[in-house]
C-alpha positions as CSV (number, residue, x, y, z in Angstrom):
1,M,-38.8,-1.2,29.2
2,S,-40.1,-2.9,32.3
3,S,-41.2,-1.0,35.4
4,A,-38.7,-3.2,37.4
5,D,-35.8,-1.2,36.0
6,P,-36.3,2.4,37.3
7,S,-32.5,3.3,36.8
8,L,-32.7,2.5,33.1
9,Q,-36.0,4.4,32.7
10,H,-34.4,7.4,34.4
11,A,-31.3,7.2,32.3
12,V,-33.2,7.0,29.0
13,H,-35.5,9.9,30.1
14,T,-32.5,12.0,31.0
15,L,-30.8,11.1,27.7
16,Y,-33.9,12.1,25.8
17,V,-34.4,15.4,27.7
18,D,-30.8,16.3,27.4
19,H,-30.1,15.4,23.8
20,H,-33.4,15.1,21.8
21,R,-33.3,18.8,20.6
22,W,-29.7,18.5,19.6
23,L,-30.2,15.3,17.7
24,C,-33.2,16.8,15.8
25,G,-31.0,19.7,14.8
26,W,-28.1,17.5,13.8
27,L,-30.5,15.4,11.6
28,R,-32.2,18.5,10.2
29,K,-28.9,19.8,8.9
30,R,-28.2,16.5,7.1
31,L,-31.7,15.8,5.8
32,G,-33.0,19.3,5.1
33,C,-36.4,18.4,6.5
34,V,-37.8,19.0,10.0
35,D,-40.3,16.1,9.7
36,H,-37.8,13.5,8.6
37,A,-35.4,14.7,11.2
38,A,-38.0,14.3,14.0
39,D,-39.0,10.8,12.7
40,L,-35.4,9.7,12.7
41,A,-34.7,11.1,16.1
42,Q,-37.6,9.1,17.5
43,D,-36.4,6.0,15.7
44,T,-33.0,6.6,17.3
45,F,-34.3,6.8,20.8
46,I,-36.5,3.7,20.2
47,R,-33.3,1.9,19.1
48,V,-31.6,3.1,22.3
49,L,-34.5,1.8,24.3
50,T,-34.5,-1.6,22.6
51,Q,-30.8,-2.0,23.1
52,R,-31.1,-0.9,26.7
53,K,-28.1,1.3,26.4
54,G,-29.3,4.5,28.2
55,A,-27.4,4.1,31.5
56,E,-23.9,3.2,30.3
57,L,-23.2,5.8,27.7
58,R,-20.0,7.9,28.2
59,E,-20.4,9.9,25.0
60,P,-24.1,10.1,24.4
61,R,-24.0,12.5,21.5
62,A,-21.4,10.3,19.7
63,Y,-23.5,7.2,20.3
64,L,-26.8,8.9,19.2
65,S,-25.2,10.3,16.1
66,T,-23.8,6.9,15.2
67,V,-27.2,5.2,15.6
68,A,-28.9,8.1,13.7
69,R,-26.4,7.9,10.9
70,S,-27.0,4.2,10.5
71,L,-30.8,4.7,10.5
72,M,-30.3,7.5,7.9
73,I,-28.3,5.2,5.6
74,D,-31.0,2.6,5.9
75,M,-33.6,5.3,5.0
76,F,-31.6,6.4,1.9
77,R,-31.0,2.8,0.9
78,R,-34.7,2.0,1.2
79,R,-35.6,5.2,-0.8
80,A,-33.2,4.3,-3.6
81,L,-34.6,0.7,-3.8
82,E,-38.1,2.0,-3.8
83,Q,-37.3,4.6,-6.5
84,A,-35.6,2.0,-8.7
85,Y,-38.6,-0.4,-8.2
86,L,-41.1,2.4,-9.1
87,E,-39.2,3.4,-12.2
88,T,-39.1,-0.2,-13.3
89,L,-42.9,-0.5,-12.5
90,A,-43.6,2.7,-14.5
91,A,-41.9,1.2,-17.6
92,R,-44.4,-1.7,-17.5
93,P,-47.6,-1.7,-19.4
94,E,-50.7,-0.7,-17.3
95,L,-52.1,-4.2,-17.7
96,H,-49.5,-5.4,-15.3
97,D,-50.0,-2.7,-12.7
98,V,-49.5,-3.9,-9.1
99,S,-51.7,-3.0,-6.2
100,P,-50.3,-0.7,-3.5
101,E,-50.3,-3.6,-1.0
102,T,-48.3,-5.8,-3.4
103,R,-46.0,-2.9,-4.1
104,F,-45.4,-2.5,-0.4
105,L,-44.6,-6.2,0.0
106,I,-42.2,-6.1,-3.0
107,I,-40.4,-3.1,-1.6
108,E,-40.1,-4.7,1.8
109,A,-38.7,-7.9,0.2
110,L,-36.2,-5.8,-1.8
111,V,-35.0,-4.0,1.4
112,E,-34.6,-7.4,3.1
113,I,-32.6,-8.8,0.2
114,D,-30.4,-5.7,0.2
115,R,-29.8,-6.1,3.9
116,L,-29.0,-9.7,3.5
117,L,-26.5,-9.1,0.7
118,D,-25.0,-6.3,2.7
119,G,-24.1,-8.9,5.3
120,L,-21.8,-10.7,2.9
121,G,-18.3,-9.8,2.2
122,G,-17.5,-8.1,-1.1
123,R,-16.0,-11.1,-2.9
124,T,-18.6,-13.5,-1.5
125,R,-21.5,-11.2,-2.5
126,E,-19.9,-10.8,-6.0
127,I,-19.7,-14.6,-6.5
128,F,-23.2,-15.2,-5.1
129,L,-24.7,-12.6,-7.5
130,M,-22.7,-13.9,-10.5
131,A,-24.0,-17.4,-9.8
132,Q,-27.6,-16.5,-8.9
133,L,-28.4,-13.5,-11.2
134,D,-26.0,-14.0,-14.1
135,G,-26.4,-17.8,-14.0
136,L,-22.7,-18.4,-14.4
137,S,-21.1,-21.7,-13.5
138,Y,-18.4,-21.9,-10.8
139,V,-15.8,-22.5,-13.5
140,E,-16.9,-19.3,-15.4
141,I,-16.9,-17.3,-12.2
142,G,-13.4,-18.5,-11.4
143,R,-12.2,-17.6,-14.8
144,Q,-13.6,-14.1,-14.7
145,L,-12.4,-13.4,-11.2
146,N,-9.1,-15.2,-11.7
147,V,-9.6,-17.5,-8.7
148,S,-9.8,-21.3,-8.4
149,V,-13.0,-23.1,-8.6
150,N,-12.5,-24.3,-5.1
151,T,-12.4,-20.6,-3.9
152,V,-15.6,-19.9,-5.7
153,K,-17.2,-23.0,-4.1
154,K,-16.1,-21.8,-0.6
155,H,-17.5,-18.3,-1.2
156,A,-20.8,-19.7,-2.6
157,A,-21.2,-22.1,0.3
158,R,-20.5,-19.2,2.7
159,A,-23.1,-17.0,0.9
160,L,-25.7,-19.8,1.0
161,T,-25.0,-20.5,4.7
162,H,-25.5,-16.8,5.4
163,C,-28.8,-16.8,3.6
164,L,-30.1,-19.8,5.3
165,L,-29.1,-18.5,8.8
166,S,-30.7,-15.2,8.0
167,V,-34.0,-16.8,6.9
168,E,-34.1,-18.8,10.1
169,D,-33.8,-15.6,12.2
């Protein structure tokens, strides 16, 4: 936030002072942990700052709870991915143990892939995964989903375009 925008600074300060305690309590009820609630509350206000929304909010608690809920879902999704990865890693022989740094990078990549796939529509995501993970041909996918090969191609092209545009960002 620049020093050239005192009205936004004042608005965000007022928003924080007026609603931080409420937001922490709201999050604590859902998470059952004071520390996680405090962390997510801070992340929520950081998101508000980066979106520069402090001054124009008509329903600040509704907005804050929506942002916090989104961050909470991201946190749960990340934990689930991390847990699945750690379980898979634990099943591997010790000879193939991965360093903590590499583990962190893998988890970050999994979270990014999950975010990328979440940006696809349901049918497009299904077709993309069938082609990429299951190695099915477009004809086989069309047969399984009872759609034309042309429809499969359109969804596959849409998924690949989405992936390429996301990588460029």
